[in-house]
Each structure stands twice: as structure tokens, then as C-alpha cells.
N, C-alpha and C positions, 0 to 999 in steps of 0.2 A: 401570889398577888404582887411581890416585887416584880415578877417576870412580866406581868400584865403592865404594870406601870412603865417599865423600861421600853416595852413595845410601843407605848403611847408617846413616849418622848423621844422617840428615835429621830433624828434630824432628817428632814425631807431633803431628797437629793435634788440639786439645783438642774434644770434642764439645761442642756447645753445648746447654745444657739448655732444653728447650722448655718453655714453659708449657701446662699443661692447657688446652684449649679447652673452653668449656661447650658442652653438646649444644644444636645448634639445634632449633627446633619441628619441622622436618622429620624429625629422625631420632628422635622420640618415636613410640610406639605410636598407632597410629591413633585409638583412643579416648581419648588424652590430649592430642590437639590441639583448642584452644578452638574453631576453626571447625566442625571435623568433630564435636566433641562438641555444640555447639549444634544441628547439624543433625539429630543423632541423638536427642537427649535433650531439646531445648529450651532456651530461654534461661535459664530458671529454674534449671536444674541446673549452670550456671556460677558459679563464684567470682567476687568482684568483680575479682580480679586477671586472671582470663581474660576477663571481658567487656572491660575496659580494654586488655588485649593485643589483643583484635580490633579495638578502635579505632584503636590505634597502629599496627596492621598489621604492621610488620616491625622486625626488632631493628637492633644496631648493633655492629658489631666482633664481639666474643667474646660478646655478650650478645643474648638473644632479647628479643622483644618482652614476653614474660611477665616477664623480669628487670626491663625497665624500668617496666613496670606495677606490680610489686611495690614498686620504690624509689619510684615517686610515691605509692602509697598509704601507705607508711610516713611520707613527709613530710608527708601530709595527715591523719596519726594514725588511718588507716583509717575515715576520716569522710567521706561525700561532700559533707557541707556545706562541710567545710574545703577539701576539693578543689575545690569550686565556686568558692571565693573566690581561687583562685590565679590570679594573671595569667598572661598569655602569657609575659611575662619570667621569671617565677618557674619556670614549668613546664620552660622552656628551660635552667635550671641543672641539671636531670637530664642526666648526660652521655649523648648518645644521643636526645635529644628536641629535634629542631629545630623551625624555625617551622611548618612543615606539620602535624608531629605534634601540636604544642601547639595550633594551630587546631582541628584534628580533635577533641581532647579537649574543649576549650572549646565547640565547637558540639555535641558529644554530651550534655554536662551541661546545656547550655541547653535542647536537646530534651525531655530528661527533666524540667525544671522546667516548660516550657511545656505538655506532656502533663498534668503534675499539676494545672496551673492552667487548662488549656482546657477544663475542665468548665462553665466559666461560659458559658452560653447563654441565650437568651430564655426557655427552659424551666425554668431554675434558680430555685428558691424559697430565700429565705434566711429562716428561721424563728427562728434563734437566733444569737448571737455565735459559737457553735461552727462553725456552717454559714459563716458570714464567715470566720473564722479558717482554716477548712479551704481555703477558695478562695484566700485572699489571701496565706497565709503562705508558701506556696511560691513566690510571685512576688517578695516583699518581702525575707523574712528574710536572703538572702545578700549584699544590697547592703551596700557599706562606707559608704554615705551614706544620709540619709533621704530616703525617697521617699513621697509622699503621694499616694492614689488615692481614688476615690468609687465606689461602687455606686449606680448610680440605679435605683430600684424603681417599679413601678406599685402600685395600691391592693392587689393581691393578694400583694405582697412577691415578685414575679418580677423577674429582673434584666432591665432595658431595656437597659443599657449600662454597661460599665466605662471609666472614663477615668482615665488617670495624669495628675494635675494638675501636679505639680511635684518636682524633684529638687533636693537641697540639699547642705548640707555634712554634717560628721560629727555635729554637734550641734543642727542644725535646718534648716527649709526654708520658703521663702515660699509661702503660700497666698493667693491673691486670691478673696475671695468672689463678686466680679462674674463671674469665669470659671466657678465652680462653679454658680452659679444661672442663668447663661446656657444652660450645657450642660443643665441640669436642665430648662429650658423647651423647649429644642430637643428633648428626649426625652420630653416630656409626663410627666415623671416626678412621682409623688405623694409620695416620700420619698427620703432619702439615707442611706447608710450610709459613714461616713468611715473610713479606715484609713490608718495610717502605720507605718513601721518604727523601731524603735531599735537602730543598729548595735552599740552598747555592750553589748546583751543585757538591760539593765535595763528592766522593763517598767512600771515605774512612771511615770505621766504627770507632766510637769514643768508649771509654772505657766503656760508658754507654751501647752501643749497644752490644759490647762482653759480658759484664755482664749479660745484659737481656737474650741473647741467650743461655748461659751457665744455667741460673736459669730456664729457659723455657725447655731445654732439660732434667734437672734434674728432674723437676716436671712431665715431661711425662712419665718417667720411673715407677712412681707409678701407672699409668693407662695402661702401656704397649703401649703408643703411642709415636711414635718416631718423632723428628724434623728432617725433610730432608734436610732443607736449610733455610737461612735467607737472602734475596735479598734486596739490598739498590738500588732504583732507583732515577734518575734524568734525566733532559733532555739530559745529557751528555752521559748517558749509564746505566750502572748497574754493581754493585758488588755482588759477590755470596761467602757467608761464606764456602759453601761446596768446590767449586773450589779452593779456596785458603787454603784449609786444616784448617779451624776454627771451625769445627764442632767435 
């Protein structure tokens, strides 16, 4: 009898509230899945977050790859240039993005930059500062430090060679004229086009930029190699010494 009473007064276990789970990509309609959507409609039909989700590959816990992609895009202000400047460590601060996923994102962004700047071939002709900026801005604008590079051109302004001369600090880089003109002679260049970036975004040349340009132009006269322009690039645009009458 006592056992029966005990059974009757046993406390009723409280049901735990279960947190709702987000829907995984596999539960979505086939046309809404990023990979299947790409196969059916092409990459151009996908949103930025869907493309990034494909690079990320898989979700984490209750979060789908698309959820992770959207968070990274928000942190990057939905701007690919800002996202391109994110370090591996910063990407990994997004919960669910480990080292492998962060590396994959970085590699995908670098492929995009190289594709955009990879149009530089021996068939490329540089007719204006705009042509030079179109080639060089994707390569240099995202760097957090100054990078100085040279386009070596023949008499018809066709690109013979692109050389990254030096990498420096936030406010400057060291450029050796001897290295520049040795490469010019090796490539039998008739002219040079100088280019560097300003990580600050300010496109106005510094006194050091102006002095270096004059120095390189004077050095070129010894080899009968002309300096056609010096282009400064940032994500804001570009500045041309030639266009502004500074050469």
C-alpha cells in the first residue's frame, strides 16, 4: 500500500524546453540550395551570401553555411574589398569558422583578385592612366602596406613584364632605382610605368612620391628609357602624375 502511495506522489518531471533549430541547407527546397542553384542557373544567379556559403562548404551546430556567410558579409559591411582585407584570425572570430574555412575564404578572394589582374599579358597595351589603373588597382588596393610595382613596356606600349619591386610599411616603401633599371634592361624595355598604393585611401602624392618619380625619370635618361606615368591607387580610385602634369 505504501509503495502504491509513493508511486502516486512521485514528482512529475518537467519537460525541457527545446530550442528551435535552424533549418539546414539539406532541408531546403532544391532550387534554394546554393550548389544546386548554381548548377541550374549559373553562378551569376547567386547572391553574395550564397556564393560565400559554397566556399565555406558546411555549417556548424545549428547554423548553416549560409548563416555563417551572412555574418561574415555583415562584418565586412557587405563589401568584398573589406572582406578581402580580413585576416585569417579575424575570419575565425566568426563562430563556426575554423582555420580550414578561413583559409578557403582567403584563397577564393585571392583567386578573384588574380583573375581580375591576370589580364596582364604580352598582348596588353597601356594607352592611358585608366588602362594602368584597371590592371593594377585590383592587385594593390587591398594591401594594408605600401607596395610598389613597375610595368615594363616596349615601344608600342605593350606590356613586356610586370614586376613587384618592394613592399613597405603603412606610410612608405623603399625603392632602389638600380633594381628597376636592371630589370628594364633585362626585358629590353623602352619605357616604364610606375605604380604604388596608398593604404590610407588618400590619393594625393606625398613629397616623397614626387621626389622618387623625378629621381627615376632622371635615371631613365641615362638608359634612354622613359617614365610614362606614376599611378597611385587605392580602393577610392587612382591618381596619375601624367594626367596632372607632374611628369
